[in-house]
N, C-alpha and C positions, 0 to 999 in steps of 0.2 A: 504494500500500500504506500503510495507516494502522495505528498502534499507540500504546500508551501510552509516552510518553517517561519512563522510570522515573527516580526519584531516584538520583543517582550515575552515570547514563549520560552518555556523550559521543557526539557525532556530528560528523564533519569532512568538509568539502568544500574545493575549491580556494580559495574566498574567505571561508570562515567556519569557526569552531569553536563548537559549541553544547554547553552543559553544563547538566544539570538538578540543582539543589541542593535542600536541604530546604525552601527558601522561594522559589526563583525559577529562571527560565530565563535564562541569560546567553549571548548570542551575540557572540563576538569577530569583528569584520569586518576584511577586508583589501581595499583597492581597491574600495570600495563606495560607491554613492550610494543614498540612501533617501528615499522620499516617505511621509509618514504624517500622521495627524491626532492624534498622541500629544500629551499635555499637556506633556511635557518634550521639548524640541527637535523639535517637530513641524514639518512643512513639507518642503521639498526641500533636502537637505544631504549633504555628504560625512560619513560616519559611521564611527566606530571600533567601535561596539557597540550592542547592543539588550538591554534588560532587561525581562522581564515578571515583575513581583514580586507574589507572592501575599500578600494581607492576611488570608488564612483564619486565624481564631482570634486575630487582632490587633485592637486598638482604639485604636492610638496615631497613626493617620494625621491625625486632626483636620481632615479636609477640606482638607489642604494637600499635594496630591499631588507637586508639583514639589519643594518643600522636603524632603518625606519621601524621595523617590527620590534626591535629591542626597546626603542624609545616608547613605543605604544605600550608595551608590557610594563616597563618601568613606571610610566605615568599611572598605571593601575595597581602598582605595588606588587607586581608578580615577578618572581625570579625567572628570567628568560633562559637560564642555562639548561633546563630540561623541558622546554616547551617547543613543539614543532611549529614553525611559522610559515604560513601560506599567504599570498596576496592575490587579489582578483579585482577586476574592474566591474564585475557584475553588481547590479544594484542590490542593496541589502534586503529588499523586499522580494527578491527573486531566488533566495536560497531555498533548497528543497531537502526534506527529510524523507527517507524511504526505508521501510522496515520489512524484513522477511523473517523466517523462522529462526535463523542462526546469525543474522547480521542486521545492523542498522547503518545506513549510508547517509552521509550529508554531502550534497552536491551543489556546486555553483557552476553554471554553464555559460560560457561565452564562446561564440564560434566565429567571431570576425577573423580569427587567424587559423581557421580550419585548414588542414593540410594533409597530404599523404607523406609517408616517410621517405619518399624519393624525390620530393619536389626540390630539395637542395637549396633552400632559400634562407636568407637572413631574417632577423626579427623585423616585423612590419606591423605597427599599430598595436591594438589591444585585442585580447580574446584568449581566455584560458578556461579549461575544464578542470576544476579541482574536485577530487573525489576522496572522501574520508570514509573508510569502512571500519566499523567496530564490530568485531566478531565476539560472540558471547561464549567462546571457548578458547582454550589455550592452544597456541600454534607452536610447533617446533620451528627451528630456524628454517628448515627446508619447507615446511608448510606455509610459513609466513611469506616466503618468496614465491611459493606456488600461488598463494592468494593474490599477491601483487600481479603476477602474470595473468591470472584469471580475471582480475579486475580490468586490466587493460584490454583484454579480449572482449569483455562485456561492454566496455565503453565504445570500442570500435564497432561492435555489432549494432549497438544502439544507433550510432551515426549512420550506419549502412541502411538500417530499416527506414530511416527518414531521408535517405539520399542527400545528406549534407555534403556539399561539394567544397573541394579545396579552393581557397581564395586565390591560389597561385596557378594551379593547373586545370581547374575545372573538373578534376576526377573526384570520385567518391573519397571523402576524407576519412582518416582513421583516428584523428584527434586534432589537437592544435599544436602549435610549435612550442608552447610553454606549459603544457599540462603538468599537474602535480597529483600524485596518488599517495595516500597514506593508509596503511593497514595496521589495525590495533588488535593485539592479542590480549585476552583476559587471562592473566597468569594464574588465576585461582580456579579457572574452569577445567572441564574435561579436556585432556590432551588429544589433539589431532595431528597426525603426521602428514596428511595429504589435503590439498585444497584445490585440486584441478577441476576442470569442467565435468569430469565423470564421477565426482563425489557429491554427496549430499551437501557438504559445506560449500564446495565450489559453486554448486547450483544455486544455493541460497544467496551467496554473495552476488552472483551474476544477476539474479532476479532483483535484488535490492538496487543494484546499479542501473539495470535496464529500465525498471519502473521509474526510478528517480530521474534519470537523464532524459528519457523520452517524455516524461511529464514536463520537464523544463523546456525541451525543444518544442513540444506541441503548444504549451500554454503561453510561453514568452516570446517565441519566434515564429509561430504560425506553421510549423511543420506538421505533417501527418504521416501515418503509417503507409509504407509502400509495399508491405507484405502481400 
């Protein structure tokens, strides 16, 4: 089930609390490990939080995302050393929450920079798909990487079903040129060793992403299913 995560709303599970404010999504984590390709604290680490900050209507980032996010967190009295930091230009009222049996996904979708992996182009303009997946189970190192791979596949399939085209080549896009994905493992949950598309966990993650991303594409950008 996918819906807009409205400003002022909160959502709570056993290992996290999420809140949508006027400029960002902040997820407070408990007993969690995260793998991500985020600019701030990316990689595999024990994390206490994730922020997806919206630059919509702002022009003060000055292409220094890490410094910018650190200052945002410091202004809120939050230690940034173990917080995963993401940026987006998507409007704060267009963030999406999507829930399935084994995962909750938070998605902000901008597609102005939609591309294929072989377009071979430099940065141009704004447009990022940020996907944060919180599994309600514990993932081994291999499984958390498997979940990362599965999430990228689910994102690409979602774009394919809506026939989102590359801004640069006009071919069907597989993402944007600045996408960030974060996978959160609940270290107190049942341990899973696999999270590929042929597993219950992988299917659940994929469904949460597909439902959330297609919801955003359909409701905010006017796409529709091409299945």
